[in-house]
N, C-alpha and C positions, 0 to 999 in steps of 0.2 A: 193121620194129619199131619206128620210130619211131611208125608209126600205133597200135599194141598199146599202147604208153605212152602216148600220147597219149588213146588210147579209155580205160583204166583210170583215167587222172587226170580226163577228163569224168565216167566212171560215179562216181567216189569224190566227184566235186563236186557230181554230181545226188543222190546219197543224205545228203552232207550238206545240200544244200538240202532235201532231203525232212524229214529230221531236225527241222532249223529250222522249218518249216512246220508239222508236229506239234505241237512245242513250243509254237509262239505260237498255235495253235489251243486247245491245253489250257490257256495261260495267258488265251488271250480267254475262255474258258469260266469260268476264277474270276472274272475280272473281271467278267462277265455275272452271275453270281451274285451276288457283291458288291455290283453297281448296282441287282438287284432288291429285295437285302436293304436296301439304303439307302434307295432309293425309296419302302418300305413302311415303313419307320421315321418319315420324312418326311410319308408319309400320314398315319399315326396323330398324328405331333405337330400337324400342321396341323388334324385334326379337333380335338384338344385343346385347341388355341389358340381355334377358333371356338367350342368350348362355354364355354371359359373368358370369352370375350368376351361372348356373350350372356349369359350367368350376369349378368356386372357389367352389362350393359346393362337386364334385367330388375331388378337389386338399385337400380339407379339410376333406373330409368323413374319418371316423375311418375302420381300417384295417380289411378284411373279415378273421377271423382266427377260425381256427379249435377248438382254446382253450375255455372251455364254459365261458360264460360271465362273468364278475367279477369287481366287484367297484375295479376302481382305488385305488392304496394305498394311493394317495392323489395327490395335485396337484404339480408338480415339486419336490417331493418329491425325495431323492436321492436311488440310487438302492442300496440296503443291501449287505453285503458280503455274499458270497455263504457257508461258513462254518457256520456263523449266522442264517443262513436260513433251514427250513425244506425241503421247496420243492418252485419250481417255483411259487406256488400261491400267494407268498410275491409280487412277481413282479408285476407291474401296465399291463394293457391288451396289451398294445402295446411291452413291454418286454417280455410278455409273450409268444404274437405271434411270434418275433425273436426268441425266444428260439425253439418254435414249429418247426419253419423253418431250422433252424441250426440244429435239429435232424433228420428233413427230408432229410436234404443236407448230411447227412453223413461225408465221409470221404473228400468228394469233398469240403466242407465247403462252407459257405454262404457270398456270394460277397455283397458290399454296394448297387448296384445296384439293386439286388434282394430283398436286405432287404426293399428299398424304396417301391418296390410293396408290399411285406408283410405289410407295414403300410400304404398302400393306397395313396403313394404320387407319384407324377410325376415323373418317373425315366429318364426322359429328362431333368430335372432339374439338374444342377450340386449343386445348393444349398440344394436341397431336398436329393440328394446321399450322402453328405457332412455330413448332418444332422443323415444319416442314419447311415454312418459309425461312426460317434460320439457315438451314443447310442451304436453300436457293441464294439468299445472301451471301452466304460464304464462296460459294460458287462463283458471285458476281464481284466479290473483292478481289479474287484471284484470279479472274480475267476467264474464267471459262463459260461465263452466262454475262448477259447485261440487261436491264432493267429499263428499257426506254419507256415504258408505260408504269407507272404505279401498280406494282403487285402483278405484272406479267413479267414474266423470265423467258429469255430465248438466246438463241445461240447468237452471237457475234458476227458481225459481218465479216464474209472471208477477207483477208489483206488483200490480195491480188485485186479485188474489186476496188477496196479503197484505194489502192495507189494506180490506177488507171488500167492494170495489164489485161483488164477483162475487155477494154475497148477494143474495138475495132481498128485493127492497123496495129495494135498491140501498144502503142506509145501514150503518152501523156496528152 
């Protein structure tokens, strides 16, 4: 009879262990599902972060200019007056790019939105367009550009044409 009691105790323990295993397996499945969900959230957030960082990098990327790459004059250095400079090489790379774009624009003039694109900025951002306009205005103040039409910036007419040297006969 003691053997029957021992067998019943062992059988009860085995059943309890089996129930415990089933409970733990069910819990393991819940944890795996939660882990898979958390991994998916993490993956989406990592993609979002990468896209955000790429957008920031594009926004702050330097302008791709036709001008030869030169070292900027210096951080936040004022634009020199045109009459004090031999050529555009004294300007920072960004200002050289704006001068090249104004030359390319010709008589149509360069607008602030296009200037923002030249600088590699987001032209849909009002603050970036205004920043580009401020740079163009600074070039006007220093004699590098003129604003004959509101919002249209172009190179000034060459001095020899204004003085009459460009006329046939060479005189006034």
